[in-house]
Each structure stands twice: as structure tokens, then as C-alpha cells.
C-alpha positions as CSV (number, residue, x, y, z in Angstrom):
1,M,152.4,131.2,74.2
2,A,153.3,134.9,74.4
3,S,151.1,135.7,71.4
4,C,148.0,133.6,72.9
5,A,148.3,135.0,76.4
6,V,147.5,138.2,75.2
7,R,145.1,137.4,72.4
8,G,143.4,134.3,73.4
9,G,143.2,130.8,71.9
10,C,145.6,128.9,73.8
11,P,144.9,125.0,74.1
12,S,144.2,125.7,77.9
13,D,141.8,128.3,77.0
14,Y,139.6,125.8,74.7
15,V,139.8,123.5,77.6
16,A,138.3,125.9,80.0
17,V,135.8,126.9,77.7
18,S,134.5,123.1,76.7
19,I,134.3,122.7,80.7
20,A,132.0,125.8,80.7
21,I,129.9,124.6,78.0
22,F,129.8,121.1,79.8
23,S,128.6,122.6,83.0
24,M,126.0,124.8,81.4
25,I,124.6,121.6,79.5
26,L,124.5,119.7,83.0
27,L,122.9,122.8,84.3
28,I,120.0,122.7,81.8
29,V,119.6,119.1,82.5
30,R,119.5,119.4,86.1
31,S,116.9,122.0,85.8
32,T,114.5,120.4,83.1
33,F,114.8,116.8,84.3
34,P,111.6,116.6,86.3
35,F,109.7,118.4,83.7
36,F,110.5,116.7,80.7
37,I,111.4,113.0,82.4
38,H,108.7,113.1,85.1
39,K,106.1,115.5,83.2
40,V,105.9,117.6,86.5
41,P,103.4,120.4,86.0
42,I,105.2,123.9,85.6
43,A,104.6,125.9,88.7
44,K,103.7,129.3,88.5
45,G,105.4,132.7,90.1
46,S,108.5,132.7,91.6
47,A,108.9,129.2,92.3
48,F,109.4,129.0,88.5
49,W,110.8,132.0,87.4
50,I,113.6,132.5,90.2
51,P,115.3,129.1,89.1
52,V,114.9,130.4,85.3
53,I,116.5,133.4,86.0
54,Q,119.4,131.6,87.9
55,V,119.9,129.6,84.8
56,I,120.1,132.7,82.6
57,A,122.2,134.4,84.9
58,S,124.6,131.5,85.2
59,F,124.9,131.4,81.2
60,N,125.6,135.3,81.2
61,F,128.2,134.9,83.9
62,L,130.2,132.4,81.9
63,L,129.9,134.0,78.6
64,A,131.0,137.3,80.1
65,I,134.2,135.5,81.5
66,V,134.9,134.1,78.2
67,M,134.4,137.1,76.2
68,A,136.1,139.7,78.4
69,V,139.4,137.4,79.7
70,N,140.5,136.9,76.0
71,F,139.9,133.0,75.8
72,L,138.8,133.3,72.2
73,K,140.6,135.3,69.2
74,Y,138.2,138.1,67.8
75,K,138.6,141.5,66.7
76,K,136.6,144.0,69.0
77,S,135.3,145.7,65.8
78,H,131.6,146.4,66.8
79,W,130.4,148.1,70.1
80,W,128.7,145.1,71.2
81,L,132.2,143.4,71.7
82,S,133.2,146.3,73.9
83,C,134.7,145.2,77.3
84,Y,132.1,147.5,79.0
85,V,129.2,145.1,77.7
86,W,130.8,142.1,78.8
87,A,133.1,142.8,81.6
88,V,130.6,145.3,83.2
89,W,127.2,144.9,82.4
90,L,126.8,141.1,81.4
91,E,129.5,139.9,84.4
92,G,127.9,142.3,86.8
93,P,124.3,143.2,87.1
94,L,123.2,140.3,84.5
95,G,125.5,137.6,85.8
96,F,127.2,137.3,89.3
97,G,124.9,140.4,90.5
98,L,121.8,138.5,89.3
99,L,122.7,135.2,90.5
100,M,123.6,136.3,93.8
101,S,120.2,138.5,93.9
102,C,118.1,135.7,93.1
103,R,119.8,133.5,96.1
104,I,119.4,136.4,98.3
105,A,115.6,136.8,97.4
106,Q,115.2,133.2,98.2
107,A,116.9,133.2,101.5
108,F,114.8,136.4,102.3
109,Q,111.6,134.4,101.6
110,L,112.8,131.5,103.8
111,F,113.8,133.8,106.4
112,Y,110.0,135.1,106.8
113,V,108.3,131.9,106.0
114,F,110.1,129.7,108.8
115,V,111.5,132.5,111.1
116,K,109.0,135.1,111.0
117,R,106.1,132.4,110.3
118,R,104.5,134.6,107.9
119,L,104.6,135.3,104.1
120,P,107.3,137.9,103.0
121,P,105.9,141.6,103.0
122,I,107.3,142.2,99.7
123,R,106.7,139.8,96.4
124,S,109.7,138.4,94.8
125,H,109.3,140.2,91.5
126,M,109.5,143.4,93.4
127,F,112.3,142.5,95.7
128,L,114.7,141.2,93.3
129,P,115.0,144.3,91.1
130,L,115.2,146.3,94.3
131,I,118.4,144.3,95.6
132,L,119.9,144.4,92.0
133,L,120.0,148.1,92.0
134,P,123.5,148.6,93.5
135,W,124.8,146.5,90.6
136,V,123.1,148.5,88.2
137,A,124.4,151.6,89.6
138,G,127.8,150.6,89.8
139,A,127.8,149.3,86.4
140,A,126.5,152.8,85.2
141,V,129.3,154.4,87.0
142,I,131.8,152.4,85.6
143,H,130.6,152.8,82.3
144,E,130.6,156.6,82.6
145,K,134.1,156.7,83.9
146,K,135.4,154.2,81.7
147,P,138.6,152.8,83.9
148,L,139.1,149.5,82.0
149,N,142.3,149.0,79.9
150,Y,142.6,147.3,76.4
151,R,142.7,144.0,78.0
152,C,139.4,144.5,79.9
153,H,141.3,145.0,83.3
154,F,140.6,147.3,86.1
155,G,143.0,149.7,87.3
156,T,144.1,149.3,91.0
157,Y,142.0,152.2,92.0
158,W,138.7,150.3,91.0
159,T,139.6,146.9,92.1
160,I,138.8,147.5,95.8
161,P,135.1,148.7,95.2
162,V,134.6,146.4,92.6
163,V,135.7,143.6,95.1
164,F,133.7,145.3,97.9
165,L,130.3,144.9,96.0
166,H,130.9,141.3,95.3
167,S,131.8,140.4,98.8
168,L,129.0,142.5,100.4
169,Y,126.4,140.3,98.5
170,V,127.9,137.3,99.8
171,A,128.0,138.7,103.2
172,V,124.2,139.5,103.0
173,L,123.5,136.0,101.9
174,M,125.6,134.9,104.8
175,G,123.6,137.1,107.1
176,F,119.9,135.5,106.1
177,T,121.7,132.2,106.2
178,R,122.8,132.4,109.8
179,A,119.5,133.6,110.7
180,I,117.5,130.2,109.8
181,R,120.3,127.9,110.7
182,H,118.6,126.6,113.6
183,I,115.6,125.6,111.4
184,E,115.3,121.9,110.9
185,F,114.4,121.8,107.1
186,R,113.1,118.8,105.6
187,F,114.6,119.3,102.4
188,D,118.4,120.7,101.3
189,E,117.5,124.2,101.8
190,L,120.2,125.1,104.3
191,R,122.6,123.0,102.9
192,D,122.1,124.5,99.2
193,L,122.4,128.1,100.6
194,W,125.9,127.3,102.4
195,Q,127.1,125.6,99.2
196,G,126.4,128.9,97.3
197,I,128.3,131.0,100.1
198,L,131.0,128.7,99.8
199,G,131.3,128.6,96.0
200,S,130.9,132.4,95.7
201,A,133.1,133.1,98.3
202,S,135.7,131.0,96.7
203,L,135.1,132.5,93.3
204,I,135.6,136.0,94.5
205,G,139.1,134.7,96.2
206,V,140.2,133.1,92.7
207,W,139.1,136.1,90.8
208,V,141.1,138.8,92.9
209,F,144.1,136.3,92.8
210,A,143.8,135.8,89.0
211,Y,143.3,139.7,88.8
212,I,146.5,140.3,90.8
213,L,148.5,137.8,88.8
214,N,147.5,139.6,85.4
215,E,148.2,143.1,86.4
216,I,151.5,142.5,88.3
217,H,152.8,139.8,86.6
218,D,151.5,140.6,82.8
219,D,154.9,139.9,81.6
220,I,154.8,136.1,82.4
221,S,152.6,134.6,79.7
222,W,152.1,131.1,81.5
223,L,150.8,132.9,84.6
224,Q,148.4,134.7,82.9
225,V,146.9,131.9,80.8
226,A,146.9,129.6,84.3
227,S,145.1,132.5,86.1
228,R,142.3,132.7,83.5
229,F,141.8,129.1,83.2
230,M,141.7,129.0,86.8
231,L,139.1,131.8,86.8
232,L,136.8,130.0,84.3
233,V,136.8,126.6,85.8
234,M,135.7,127.7,89.3
235,A,133.0,129.8,87.6
236,S,131.8,126.8,86.0
237,I,131.7,124.9,89.3
238,L,130.0,128.0,90.6
239,V,127.0,127.8,88.5
240,L,126.3,124.1,89.1
241,V,126.9,124.5,92.9
242,F,124.8,127.7,93.0
243,F,121.7,126.5,91.4
244,S,119.0,124.6,94.0
245,I,115.4,123.5,93.3
246,S,114.8,122.7,96.9
247,I,114.5,126.3,97.8
248,A,111.9,127.3,95.0
249,Q,110.3,124.0,94.7
250,P,110.9,121.7,97.6
251,L,109.1,118.6,95.9
252,L,110.8,118.8,92.6
253,S,114.1,118.1,94.9
254,Q,112.9,114.8,95.7
255,I,112.9,113.7,92.0
256,S,116.3,112.7,90.7
257,L,117.9,110.5,88.4
258,R,118.6,107.9,91.2
259,K,114.6,108.0,92.2
260,R,112.5,105.8,90.1
261,E,109.2,105.8,92.2
262,P,106.2,106.5,90.5
263,L,105.6,110.4,90.6
264,E,102.0,110.0,92.4
265,L,103.7,108.9,95.7
266,K,105.4,112.3,95.6
267,T,102.9,114.3,97.4
268,M,103.9,117.1,100.0
269,G,102.0,114.9,102.6
270,Q,104.1,111.9,101.9
271,V,107.3,113.4,101.7
272,L,106.5,115.1,105.1
273,G,105.8,111.9,106.6
274,I,101.8,112.6,107.3
275,P,100.5,109.1,108.4
276,E,98.6,107.2,105.6
277,S,98.8,110.6,103.5
278,G,97.2,109.9,100.0
279,L,96.7,106.0,100.7
280,L,93.7,104.1,101.0
281,L,94.3,101.0,102.8
282,Q,92.0,98.1,102.7
283,R,91.9,98.0,106.6
284,E,89.8,101.2,106.7
285,Q,86.4,100.0,107.5
286,A,83.5,100.6,105.4
287,V,80.9,103.2,106.9
288,D,77.3,103.7,105.9
289,I,77.0,107.1,103.9
290,D,74.1,109.1,104.6
291,P,73.1,111.8,101.9
292,N,71.3,113.9,104.4
293,E,74.3,114.2,106.7
294,P,76.6,117.6,106.1
295,L,78.8,117.3,103.2
296,D,81.9,118.5,105.4
297,K,81.2,115.5,107.6
298,L,81.1,113.1,104.8
299,L,84.3,114.1,103.3
300,L,86.0,113.4,106.4
301,N,85.4,109.7,105.3
302,K,88.6,108.8,103.0
303,R,86.8,106.5,100.8
304,F,83.9,108.7,100.1
305,R,86.0,111.9,99.7
306,Q,88.3,110.1,96.7
307,S,85.1,108.8,95.1
308,F,83.6,112.4,95.3
309,M,87.1,114.0,94.2
310,A,87.1,111.6,91.0
311,F,83.5,112.8,90.2
312,A,84.5,116.5,90.8
313,D,87.7,115.9,88.5
314,S,85.5,114.6,85.8
315,C,83.2,117.6,85.8
316,L,86.4,119.8,85.6
317,A,85.8,120.9,88.9
318,G,88.0,119.2,91.4
319,E,90.1,122.1,92.9
320,S,87.8,122.4,95.9
321,V,87.9,118.8,96.8
322,H,91.6,118.6,96.5
323,F,92.0,121.7,98.6
324,F,89.5,120.1,101.1
325,D,92.0,117.0,101.1
326,E,95.3,118.8,101.6
327,V,94.1,121.0,104.4
328,H,92.8,117.4,105.8
329,E,96.3,116.2,105.9
330,L,97.5,119.7,107.3
331,G,95.3,119.0,110.3
332,K,97.1,115.4,110.9
333,I,100.4,117.4,111.7
334,P,100.9,118.3,115.5
335,I,100.8,122.0,116.5
336,D,104.1,121.6,118.1
337,D,105.9,120.6,114.8
338,P,105.6,124.1,113.2
339,V,108.3,123.5,110.6
340,R,106.2,120.5,108.9
341,R,103.0,122.6,109.4
342,I,104.8,125.5,107.6
343,Y,105.9,123.3,104.7
344,M,102.2,122.1,104.2
345,A,100.7,125.6,104.5
346,R,103.2,127.0,102.1
347,H,102.5,124.3,99.6
348,I,98.6,124.7,100.1
349,I,99.1,128.5,99.5
350,N,101.3,128.3,96.4
351,K,99.0,125.7,94.9
352,Y,95.2,127.0,95.7
353,I,95.6,130.1,97.2
354,N,97.8,132.7,95.2
355,A,96.1,134.3,92.0
356,G,96.9,132.3,89.1
357,A,98.0,129.2,91.0
358,A,98.0,125.8,89.2
359,M,94.4,124.9,90.9
360,E,93.3,128.3,92.3
361,V,90.2,127.6,94.1
362,N,87.2,129.9,94.1
363,I,87.1,132.0,97.4
364,S,86.2,135.5,98.0
365,H,88.8,138.2,98.0
366,R,88.5,138.9,101.6
367,I,89.2,135.5,102.7
368,R,92.1,134.9,100.2
369,Q,93.9,138.3,101.6
370,E,93.3,137.1,105.1
371,I,95.4,133.9,104.5
372,L,97.9,135.9,102.3
373,A,98.2,138.5,105.2
374,T,98.4,135.9,108.0
375,T,101.1,136.5,110.7
376,D,101.2,132.7,111.7
377,L,101.4,130.3,109.1
378,T,101.2,127.4,111.8
379,H,97.7,128.5,113.0
380,P,95.3,125.6,113.2
381,D,92.2,127.8,111.6
382,L,94.2,129.4,108.9
383,F,92.0,127.5,106.1
384,T,89.0,127.4,108.2
385,N,87.1,130.2,106.7
386,A,88.0,129.1,103.0
387,L,86.9,125.5,103.9
388,H,83.5,127.0,104.8
389,E,83.2,128.9,101.7
390,L,84.1,126.1,99.4
391,T,82.1,123.4,101.3
392,Q,78.9,125.3,100.3
393,L,80.1,125.9,96.8
394,M,80.5,122.0,96.5
395,K,77.2,121.4,98.2
396,M,75.3,123.8,95.7
397,N,77.1,122.7,92.4
398,L,78.4,119.1,92.8
399,A,76.7,117.3,95.7
400,K,73.4,116.9,94.3
401,D,74.5,115.7,90.8
402,Y,77.0,113.3,92.6
403,W,74.2,111.1,94.3
404,S,72.8,110.4,90.9
405,S,76.0,109.7,89.0
406,I,77.9,106.2,88.5
407,Y,80.7,107.3,90.8
408,F,78.2,107.1,94.0
409,I,76.7,103.8,92.3
410,K,80.3,102.1,92.2
411,F,81.3,103.8,95.5
412,K,78.0,101.8,97.1
413,E,79.1,98.6,95.2
414,A,82.5,98.9,96.7
415,R,81.3,99.4,100.0
416,M,79.0,96.4,99.8
417,R,81.7,94.1,98.7
418,S,84.0,95.5,101.5
419,C,81.5,94.6,103.9
420,E,80.6,91.1,102.8
421,H,84.7,90.7,102.8
422,E,85.0,91.8,106.4
423,M,82.0,89.4,107.2
424,E,83.8,86.3,105.6
425,E,86.8,87.3,107.4
426,M,85.1,87.1,110.6
427,R,83.8,83.6,109.8
428,G,87.3,82.1,109.9
429,Y,88.6,82.6,106.6
430,D,92.3,82.8,106.5
431,F,92.9,85.0,103.4
432,S,93.5,88.8,104.3
433,P,94.8,90.8,101.3
434,R,96.3,94.0,102.1
435,L,97.5,96.9,100.2
436,S,101.1,98.0,100.4
437,S,101.7,101.5,101.5
438,V,103.9,101.9,98.7
439,N,101.9,100.2,95.8
440,A,98.6,101.6,97.3
441,T,96.5,103.7,95.0
442,D,94.1,106.6,95.6
443,D,91.4,104.9,93.4
444,P,88.7,104.1,96.0
445,F,87.5,101.1,93.8
446,H,91.0,99.4,93.5
447,Q,90.1,96.9,96.0
448,D,87.3,95.4,93.8
449,H,89.9,93.4,92.0
450,F,90.8,91.9,95.2
451,S,87.6,90.9,96.3
452,R,86.5,89.6,93.3
453,G,89.6,87.2,93.1
454,F,89.0,86.4,96.6
455,T,85.5,85.4,96.1
456,Q,86.1,83.1,93.2
457,H,89.1,81.7,94.9
458,S,87.2,80.8,98.3
459,H,84.0,79.5,96.0
460,A,86.5,77.1,94.3
461,S,88.0,75.9,97.6
462,Y,84.6,75.4,99.0
463,L,83.7,73.1,95.9
464,R,86.8,71.0,96.3
């Protein structure tokens, strides 16, 4: 016991390392599950790379503890096995510091979006390096002064500033979290932030306790082994608790191993509870479509909009119609419900407005900057100018071809069958098929099968 307490390789050390490996496997599965199982498109920007950096920082943090606290037997014969590589740089700026900085950057975004109701004044890829600078400066000073002993332990003189730096970042995260605690989030953002604060604060407490035990009672072998075991296990729990999808990509937080619903039902409008969002119900009355009417007025009709969207998608130019559809859904949210309006507006900006977005729409630079620099994400006219530009583009590039396309022909046929069906219902037929709000599809011609089956059934009954 005495030998492995100093050099590493005790049975409990291998158990702790196994727990750390298992926690990293769970973390990777948790972070990649929606993409590999449900085939969720990979987001661009901070919504993607901040969670990725969190996973990398978690790996660095656990690996640094394993290498710096002598869990494994190895000879420090190379420079990259030095205590300053693992205990200073990898554990600090590239481990715990990077992990805390990512969460602070996310809390900073939530504060500006939901409290200030505007986009953050500084982008995440610039904010993250800035908030990480104190860790880099501290690591550089420690590397220069070289206060570590042969067991990678700080002296008493350096313990206080190191613990203070860890605690400072937890306090900053707590400050942002308290500032947004009154917001009624629709997802798990606030819960995840408090879990991160509790986990990181507990880890710092355990780390200080383990350090004191190792420094003061270095002659008690079992106490050294137990303290470092507790430290690694606590860090393994932290990386699992600390990771969150809900803050970066709220919709992905709704997809888990327990939820087997089809992915197409997981739109932002449906999750936010917008009435009949994304659904085409058969009770909607068919109306006459006049090609001479303005396109923006025609697109207000759900059946026509879905048909026009299918045509635009077939031309690889469906971004504008999808944008119109989601802005239309935003308009259904009352003005006095700012939280849901912010969720929807933020979703639209990330999906359609940001440069390089998954479905970036073709609007002028001036209007794009007006949206990104808005001081009120809940404003009812936030996307009005963008809609006007895109409607004109659709009118010039898509509308003329649509009227002569097979999609418009099918739309007219479906409308005629729907009218016939409504007339037969008025004549006293007792059959009224309805589309379930769960199993309904966005295909505007989905009711063809019901209408065709209904006509055949009615005709057979009449002959009998």
C-alpha cells in the first residue's frame, strides 16, 4: 500500500480510472446520440462548437487528474510527462478552466437574449478566449515560478490563489444564473446551470479536502489513496452533470433514449405549443386560389403554402418558403408571451439569418444587420422587411414556374376532392375521417388516400 500510494497503481486507482473512462463514454454517447440515431442535422456556429469544446475540455480535465495525481505507474522521463504539462496547463486552461468558460459563455448568451432581449454584443468565439485569459496568465506564472514538488503538489503559498481562481469562475457563473433565475424557460437551461454550479463547487471542495489530506498526512498511505480516488470519481460525475444540450440547442434536449416520437414532429413551433404548428388538419376548409392575388396573401393558406414549399424544395430553393412558414408560426405567439417569442425568434435567426446558417436566406446585408442588431427580439415586425424581400424573390423566381408545375395540378385536384367530400358530408353521410394531431403529416395531398377510400366505401354501401 505504501509503495502504490506514492507511485500509483493501487487497485482503487484502477477502479477510479475505469469510472472516469466509463463517464467519458457516457458523455460522448449523450452528446452524439441525436446526430447518429435520429440523424439530426449538425448545427453551425456556437450551437455546435461550444458543446464540442465542453467534451474535449472534460476529457482533458479527467486525463490531467489521472496523470498528475499518480494514478498510474510511469516514469517521467520526457518533458511532456512533466507535472507542469498535466497539473498546470491541461488541468487548468485546457481542462476545468475551459469547461467553466464554456458554461459562462452560454449563461452570458442566455442573460442577453432573455433578460436584455437582444443578441449578445460579442460573439461566442471572441468571448470565450477573453474569459479564458486569466487561466492562461495564471498557468504561465506557475510555469515560470515552478512551485510544484515531485508529487505535483502545490506549496501552501500557492494553494490560496489556485483555489481562488477556481472559485471565482464558479461565482461568475452563479452571478449570471441568478440574473436569469426569474425567466420561465421552456427547456432545462436553468436547471442545467444550477447543476453545473453545484457540481463544480462540490468538486472544488473535494479537491481542497483531498489536497490538504495529501499535504498534511502524506505519511498515511491509505488516506492518500482514498483522497485521490474521491477526487477522480467526483470529477467524473462533474463532467456528466456539467454537459448540457438544452442551452446550446434546445430542440436536441427533447430527443433522448426515452423519446421515440418521429423527428419530424420535433419542430420548434410544436415544442413551444404553437396551435396547429406544422400540422395540416382535414377540417381546414379548401378555398379557391387565384394566381392573380399577391403571393404573400396566398402563402397565408396552409394547404397552398405546403404545396408551394414542396415545389420550392424540389427546385433546391425552399429556404424562403420555410422562413415564411416559421415567421408565420411566430406571429401566432401573443405579444404578452415574450419567452416563447424569444425562443422562436432566436431559432429563426440561428436557422435562417446568421451567416453560414443551415438554411440561410438570401436577403440584403442591411436587413440582415438590422435583425442581428435588434434591441428587442420580441418585436412583432422583427422579420417584416426580410419577408418583403423574400416574397419579391419568390414571386420572380418561383411563382411563375409553380403555376405550370405538377405540384399546382395536384393541389387543385386535392382541393376539388376536398370540396366534394365536404358536400357529401353536408348531404348526411355519417363518415368523417380526421387526421390525428399526432400522426398528421405536412404533405398537402395526404388526405387523398382518405378521400379515395371514402368514395369507394360510400359507393359500395350505396349499391348494397
